[in-house]
C-alpha positions in Angstrom: 157.1 12.2 162.0 153.7 11.7 160.4 153.1 15.4 160.0 156.0 15.7 157.6 154.7 13.1 155.2 153.7 14.8 151.9 152.2 11.8 150.0 151.6 8.1 150.3 152.1 6.0 147.2 151.4 2.4 146.3 152.1 0.7 143.0 151.6 -2.7 141.4 148.2 -4.3 141.7 146.7 -1.8 144.2 143.5 -2.7 146.0 141.5 -0.1 147.9 138.4 -1.2 149.7 135.6 0.2 151.8 132.5 -1.5 153.3 130.6 -0.9 150.1 133.1 -0.6 147.3 136.4 -2.1 146.0 138.8 -0.2 143.7 141.8 -1.5 141.8 144.4 0.1 139.7 148.2 0.2 139.0 149.1 3.3 141.1 147.5 5.0 144.1 148.7 8.3 145.5 147.2 10.0 148.6 147.9 13.5 149.6 147.2 13.8 153.3 147.2 17.6 153.3 144.5 18.0 150.6 142.8 14.6 151.4 142.9 13.8 147.7 143.3 10.2 146.5 144.3 9.5 142.9 144.1 6.0 141.4 145.5 5.4 137.9 146.1 2.7 135.4 143.3 0.2 134.6 141.0 1.5 137.3 138.0 -0.6 138.2 135.6 0.2 140.9 132.9 -2.3 141.9 130.0 -2.2 144.2 126.6 -3.8 144.6 125.2 -1.4 142.1 127.7 -2.1 139.4 131.2 -1.5 138.0 133.0 1.5 136.5 136.2 1.3 134.4 138.5 4.2 133.5 142.2 5.1 133.4 142.0 7.6 136.3 139.9 8.1 139.4 140.3 11.2 141.7 138.6 11.1 145.1 138.1 14.2 147.3 137.9 12.5 150.7 136.7 15.7 152.3 133.8 16.3 150.0 133.3 12.6 149.3 133.2 13.2 145.6 134.8 11.0 142.9 135.7 11.9 139.3 136.5 9.2 136.7 138.4 10.2 133.6 140.1 8.5 130.7 143.1 9.6 128.6 141.6 9.6 125.1 139.5 6.5 125.8 136.2 5.9 127.5 134.9 5.7 131.0 132.6 2.7 131.0 130.1 1.5 133.5 127.6 -1.3 134.1 124.9 -0.9 136.7 122.1 -3.1 138.0 119.0 -2.4 139.9 117.4 -4.5 142.6 114.0 -3.1 141.7 
């Protein structure tokens, strides 16, 4: 049953989207017990405010916190303001 699932995994051109943001990457892994989502490989997250690129994104779904990291490279972002 669903209670015995330890992780969900998607690979290829993964697209995750919410009402306000869209994230893409090569691999997504969700751990339902910890409510942690990890997106890796050419990660790009876009929203009305801008765009962030990195090699890894970890989202704590419980705390609604995101951490972008990069393996020896850079995390880059472009943001715009409507003001």
